[in-house]
C-alpha positions in Angstrom: 33.9 -169.6 4.1 36.1 -167.4 1.8 34.4 -164.3 3.0 36.2 -164.7 6.4 39.6 -164.4 4.7 38.7 -161.2 2.8 41.1 -158.4 4.0 39.0 -155.8 2.2 35.8 -156.8 4.2 37.5 -156.9 7.5 39.3 -153.6 6.8 36.1 -151.9 6.0 34.4 -153.3 9.1 37.3 -152.0 11.3 37.0 -148.5 9.8 33.2 -148.4 10.2 33.5 -149.8 13.8 36.0 -147.2 14.7 33.8 -144.4 13.4 30.8 -145.7 15.3 32.8 -146.0 18.5 34.1 -142.4 18.1 30.5 -141.1 17.5 29.5 -142.9 20.7 32.4 -141.4 22.6 31.4 -137.9 21.6 27.8 -138.5 22.4 26.6 -138.0 18.8 25.1 -141.4 18.4 24.8 -144.7 20.1 27.5 -146.0 17.9 28.8 -148.7 20.3 25.4 -150.4 20.5 25.0 -150.2 16.7 28.5 -151.6 16.2 28.0 -154.6 18.4 24.5 -155.2 16.9 26.0 -155.3 13.4 28.9 -157.4 14.4 26.7 -160.0 16.2 24.2 -160.1 13.4 27.0 -160.5 10.8 28.5 -163.3 12.8 25.2 -165.0 13.1 24.5 -164.7 9.3 28.0 -166.1 8.5 27.5 -169.2 10.7 24.0 -169.8 9.3 25.3 -169.4 5.7 28.1 -171.9 6.5 25.4 -174.4 7.6 23.3 -173.8 4.5 26.2 -174.6 2.2 27.5 -177.4 4.5 24.5 -179.3 5.9 26.5 -181.9 7.8 28.0 -179.2 10.0 24.9 -178.7 12.1 27.0 -177.3 14.9 27.0 -174.0 13.1 23.4 -173.5 13.9 24.3 -173.0 17.6 26.5 -169.9 17.3 24.5 -168.7 14.3 21.2 -168.4 16.2 22.8 -167.3 19.4 24.7 -164.4 17.7 21.5 -163.3 16.0 19.7 -163.4 19.4 22.4 -161.2 20.9 22.1 -158.8 18.0 18.4 -158.6 18.6 18.7 -158.0 22.3 21.4 -155.4 22.0 19.5 -153.5 19.3 16.3 -153.6 21.4 18.1 -152.5 24.5 19.7 -149.5 22.7 17.1 -148.3 20.3 13.7 -149.3 21.7 12.6 -146.9 24.4 11.4 -148.6 27.6 12.6 -152.1 26.5 15.3 -152.2 29.3 12.4 -151.8 31.8 10.6 -154.9 30.6 13.1 -157.5 31.8 12.7 -159.3 28.5 16.3 -159.4 27.6 17.0 -162.5 29.6 14.0 -164.5 28.3 14.9 -163.5 24.7 18.5 -164.8 25.1 17.4 -168.0 26.8 14.7 -168.5 24.1 17.3 -168.0 21.4 19.6 -170.6 22.9 16.7 -173.0 23.2 15.8 -172.4 19.6 19.4 -173.1 18.4 19.3 -176.5 20.1 15.9 -177.2 18.6 17.2 -176.5 15.1 20.1 -178.8 15.8 17.6 -181.6 16.4 15.5 -180.7 13.4 18.6 -180.7 11.2 19.6 -184.2 12.4 17.1 -186.3 14.2 19.9 -188.5 15.6 20.7 -185.5 17.8 18.0 -186.3 20.3 20.1 -185.0 23.1 19.5 -181.5 21.8 15.9 -181.7 22.9 17.0 -181.6 26.5 18.9 -178.2 26.5 16.2 -176.8 24.1 13.5 -177.7 26.6 15.5 -176.5 29.6 16.3 -173.1 28.0 12.6 -172.7 26.9 11.4 -173.5 30.4 13.9 -171.0 31.9 12.7 -168.4 29.5 9.1 -168.9 30.5 10.0 -169.0 34.2 11.9 -165.7 33.8 8.8 -164.1 32.3 6.5 -165.4 34.9 8.8 -164.6 37.8 7.8 -160.9 37.7 4.0 -161.6 37.8 3.5 -164.8 39.9 4.7 -166.3 43.1 8.0 -168.2 43.5 6.1 -171.4 44.3 4.1 -171.2 41.0 7.2 -170.5 38.9 8.9 -173.5 40.6 6.0 -175.7 39.6 6.2 -174.4 36.0 10.0 -175.2 36.0 9.5 -178.8 37.0 6.6 -179.2 34.7 8.6 -177.9 31.8 11.4 -180.3 32.5 8.9 -183.1 32.7 7.5 -182.2 29.3 11.0 -181.9 27.9 11.9 -185.5 28.8 8.5 -186.7 27.5 9.3 -185.1 24.2 12.6 -187.0 24.2 10.6 -190.2 24.5 8.0 -189.3 21.9 9.8 -187.4 19.2 11.7 -189.4 16.5 15.4 -190.0 17.4 16.8 -191.7 14.4 17.1 -195.5 14.8 17.0 -195.2 18.6 13.8 -195.8 20.5 14.1 -194.8 24.2 11.8 -195.5 27.1 13.9 -194.3 30.0 12.9 -190.6 29.5 9.4 -191.5 30.7 10.9 -192.0 34.3 12.2 -188.4 34.8 9.3 -187.1 32.8 6.8 -188.7 35.2 8.7 -187.7 38.3 9.4 -184.1 37.3 5.9 -183.6 35.9 4.3 -184.9 39.1 6.5 -182.6 41.2 5.5 -179.7 39.0 1.8 -180.4 39.3 2.0 -180.8 43.1 3.9 -177.6 43.4 1.4 -175.7 41.3 -1.5 -177.1 43.3 0.2 -176.2 46.5 0.8 -172.7 45.2 -2.9 -172.3 44.6 -3.8 -173.9 47.9 -5.7 -176.6 46.1 -3.7 -179.4 47.5 -5.4 -178.9 50.9 -8.6 -180.1 49.1 -7.1 -182.7 46.8 -5.4 -184.9 49.4 -8.5 -185.3 51.6 -10.6 -186.0 48.5 -8.1 -188.7 47.4 -8.2 -190.3 50.8 -12.0 -190.3 50.9 -12.2 -191.8 47.4 -9.6 -194.5 48.3 -11.5 -195.3 51.5 -14.9 -195.6 49.7 -13.3 -197.8 47.1 -11.9 -200.1 49.7 -15.2 -200.2 51.6 -17.1 -200.9 48.4 -14.7 -203.8 47.6 -15.1 -205.2 51.1 -18.9 -205.1 51.0 -19.0 -206.6 47.5 -16.9 -209.6 48.6 -19.2 -210.4 51.6 -22.3 -210.6 49.3 
């Protein structure tokens, strides 16, 4: 990355940054927000460019995507009226982090572990969005269900030469917890458990009567 050692580039960036910060200090322009937006975007592009020219260094995808996500969030917060009132900054950052781990897995299928943080971050992003519109119990159900789906993906998706079955255990437990919490949040569980007991009882009675004949 020869561009990182360019004194001319860094000198120009410092001059531009200083001008933007002065404009922000005098209230002429939101120079501070623009400065950090540009710096974050430049850092993200540099890391992604490094990965494109050095494919074995998949780690560069993490800071690359995260810096671009920060640039997007800062820019929207500063220059899009009303964005700060939407509470979307958190979900965007969480989604960006999740996307960075997903790209790490796509870049190298042996990095199956990256599916877990990708799924967790995506789930947290969805929960953060739903938290403002649904009950706490419902978002809790979505959280556990998302974690269950994440572990199911670890078991299903290709993972190099490794074939794993253990993820089905946490996938089943977490998924079941999520479904039960969602049903409880909708007050449907009060109807489901009696129905399950009735069906189980009818099954046992039917088996008993069949054996006597």
